[in-house]
C-alpha positions in Angstrom: 27.0 -117.1 -24.1 27.3 -113.9 -22.1 29.9 -112.6 -24.5 32.2 -115.6 -24.4 32.7 -118.8 -26.3 31.3 -121.8 -24.6 34.0 -124.2 -23.3 32.7 -127.6 -24.4 31.2 -127.7 -27.9 28.6 -125.5 -29.4 30.4 -125.3 -32.7 29.6 -126.7 -36.2 31.5 -126.4 -39.5 29.3 -125.9 -42.5 30.8 -125.8 -46.0 28.7 -124.0 -48.7 31.2 -124.0 -51.6 30.7 -121.4 -54.4 32.2 -123.6 -57.1 31.3 -124.5 -60.7 29.5 -121.2 -61.3 27.1 -121.8 -58.4 26.2 -118.4 -56.9 24.7 -118.0 -53.4 25.2 -121.6 -52.3 22.8 -122.5 -49.6 23.6 -125.1 -46.9 21.1 -126.0 -44.2 22.4 -126.5 -40.7 21.4 -126.9 -37.1 23.2 -127.4 -33.9 22.3 -127.9 -30.2 24.0 -127.3 -26.9 23.1 -127.9 -23.3 24.5 -125.6 -20.7 23.9 -125.1 -17.0 23.8 -121.5 -16.0 23.6 -119.6 -12.7 20.4 -117.8 -11.8 20.0 -114.4 -13.4 19.9 -112.9 -16.9 22.1 -114.4 -19.7 22.8 -113.5 -23.4 23.1 -116.1 -26.1 24.3 -115.5 -29.7 24.7 -117.4 -32.9 27.6 -116.2 -34.9 29.3 -117.0 -38.2 33.0 -117.0 -39.0 34.3 -117.0 -42.6 37.8 -118.5 -42.9 38.5 -118.0 -46.6 41.0 -115.7 -48.2 39.1 -113.2 -50.2 35.7 -114.3 -48.9 33.1 -111.5 -49.1 30.5 -112.5 -46.6 28.3 -115.3 -45.2 24.6 -115.0 -44.1 23.5 -117.1 -41.2 19.7 -116.5 -41.7 17.2 -114.8 -43.9 14.9 -112.0 -42.8 11.2 -112.3 -41.8 10.1 -112.6 -45.5 12.6 -115.3 -46.4 12.1 -119.1 -46.4 15.6 -119.3 -45.0 14.7 -117.4 -41.8 16.4 -119.0 -38.8 15.1 -119.6 -35.3 16.8 -119.8 -31.9 14.9 -122.0 -29.5 15.7 -121.9 -25.8 14.3 -124.4 -23.3 14.5 -123.4 -19.6 14.3 -126.3 -17.1 14.0 -125.0 -13.6 15.2 -127.4 -11.0 
């Protein structure tokens, strides 16, 4: 959020192992986080981190023609 990691949660570990000849392993995932922010503009991002020696890449979402296209939902509650 706003270029920094959130302090309390907001993380999820997903394992999509490419083993036994399986190529392009797909693992569905979802996560949620509730944060309180000050008034004004804020930036939120979903990122992936690959922690494997020799890993090539990991895709978090498909494009607009893919059934694996992701969505980021933000609900604003004004108090």
